[in-house]
C-alpha positions, 0 to 999 in steps of 0.5 A: 500500499501507498502509507508503507511506501511512505513510511518506509522513507521516513525511517527504516530503522525504526520498523527494524528496531520497535521500541518497548515500553522499558525504552519508553519510559526509561528515556522520559526518565531520564532527560529528568534525570540528566537535568537532576544531575547537571544542576547537582553537578553545577550546583557543587562546582558552584559552591566549590569555586565561593569557597575555595576564592573566599579567602581571597575576596576577604569573606570566611568561607560559610561552615560546612553544615550551611554550606551543604543547605542550599544545594540542596534548598536550591534543588527542592525550590526547582523542583517546587518552580517545576524546573524538571517536568517535561516540556516541548519548548526549551527555553534558556530565558524561561529557565533562567527565571526559576533559576533566579526565584529558586537560588533567591529563596534559597539563599533568603531561607540560609540568611533568615535561619542562619541570623536567628541560631547564629549572631554572625556578621558574615552571613548575608556575605557568604551567602549572597556569593554562594547565591551569585556563584549558584545561579551563574553556574545553574544558568551556564549549566542549563544553557549547555544541556538545552543547545545540545539537546535542541542540536540532536533534535533538529538532526532526528536524535531525539525526535519522539515518535509521534502519533496525530489522532485526526488528520483534520485541519486542527490535526494537520494544523498540529503536523505541520507544527511538528515538521517545521519545529524538530526542535520540539521533539516530538517527530510524527509519523502518520494519522489515525484517523477512521475517516480522514476530512479528505480520500487520500492515503497521505494528509499533509505530506504524512500517511494515515497508517489506521483508524482506532483499533489498529493502535497496538500494531502501528505504536510497535511497528513505529515505536510510538512514544507520544500520541496528540489527539487532534481533533477527530470524528471518532465517538467520545467513547472511542477516544475514550479507550484509545487514551485508556490504552495507549496509558497501558502502553506506556504512551505519552498523550497530549490533547488539543481542548477544544475553543483551543483558540482561547486557552491561555497559560493561565488555566485553573482546573476545578471538579465539578464531582470527577467534571473537570471545569476550566477557566482561562484567565486572559490578558484584557487590553482595556486593564490597567496591566495595559496602561502600566504597559503603555506607560512604561512603553513611553518612557523606555521610548524616552529614554531610547532617544536620547541614549540613541541620538548620536546614531540617530544623527549619523543616520540621517546625516548619512540619508541626506548625503546619499540620497538628499531629502527626505529623511524619513519614509513615513506610510499609514497603518492601521493600529490599536482599534483600527486606527490609522497612524502615519509609522516613520522609517529611515530610508533606505531606498532610492527614489519614491517608494509609491511611483514604485510599487510596493516590495511585498503586494505579492506576498499581500495577493498572496494571502488573500489567493490571487497570487497568480496576478501579482507583480514582481518584487521590485527591483533589489538596485532600488536599496542604497549602502548606506540602507544595507547597512541600516536594514542589516543591523535595524536601524532604519527601525528607529524611528519608530521610537518617535511612534511610542513616544506619541503613543502610536507604537508600543515597543513590543507588539504585532507589527502594523499594517497598509490600509489597504491590506487591512481592508483584505486580509480582515476578511480573508486571515482567520482571526486577523482582525483580534490583531487590532485590540492592542498597539501595535508594535516594533518588535513581536513574538511573530517576529522573534521566531522567526515570522518576518518579511514574507510569511506566512500571515497566518501563522503571524496571527496566530502568533499575534494573538498568543501572545496578546492573550497571554501578555505579561511584562516578562514575556515582552521583556522576554520579546525584546531581549531575543529581537536583541540577541537576533540584530546583533547575529544578522550584523554578525553573520553578514 
């Protein structure tokens, strides 16, 4: 059959060496133990470095009991804060927050108890040294571990074979996301669906392997270690039975919930007898949190404008010398609640943008199904040498700090689109209009996830709405930091 030959091209060794239940459990547990082992090793190294360097720093060495108690408290706090949970996303920045909180809690506990039980004037100095060394060593250890794990996943060495139940739109989207992001560690091998939406042996480039009653055979043949239940036409009893059988086989199960568009990171589960009730907390774009965000935007934009004033002056002088006036490229864009504002950029191309057509008009038309009538890209030679430098380091975006200062934009948020495009996209792209609940941003969650330029607008909208519904000051800080790293890498690479 067609799906059998397709499978063999995916990963032939899986057919020859099916993994058993013990192998699955061992792999899952070993990753958690590996995190614990790395953390314990780095804490031991931090303790040794702090103690050996104490005399040179003019600080006495910590009593042995307290020196041992501190790393144990850190490990306990790390487990309490979820530092050893299995996750798809391996984000060093998220773990850095857990590390800082855990080491701070441990340091606070040690200082508080030592002050009560002993009169020692060096308590704070000794403990703060341990805290600093432990935080730095733990962060370095996690960064190295995550880098190695992500690299192994991207090479296909650590991806867990994953079966998707349901070959409909949501199932296909799930497969697409996993194929696009091998660093998540779940490698889809095919679908399980008795009645896929399309009568075909393959969906989204993956085979439809069978129906629910084929689970055991497929799990053994393909070494399935993870099952994702997307939307399916199978009855409730069939899906529930399938989950029980996965439990018996030792296969991890994940669910894509109904109304998944409204599910955020802040979910509370309560029970009415055996009936779970999920309460989802959403960030309110009209609430006080966003008022604080926008106030901070203006404060930070003012500071950055002052800090970047030499760069702004040098860029303006270079543009004036090579291209003349005007210095800025002004364009109407749509922001919060559909309001139109004039977005500023430094000019990077010669000639008139209005007279030469818009560079991404072909991309925009493709988003609404008019790709065959799209115009060609603008000639690449319109970008001047100065413009190339400005774009390489994203310096052409700096004038948008003035937009932030005026209140038209935010530092972080969905990128604004042109007025004509918005009218089309609101009709053609799912949930596009919901992006306008907040102010547009200079950078955003979609951009730091690689969705820049002529990438899928539907994907951008998905990432933008995720950002809005899961917003926090920490998320803004993380996006700004990732943006700075991306700019640095792009400049370094060129």
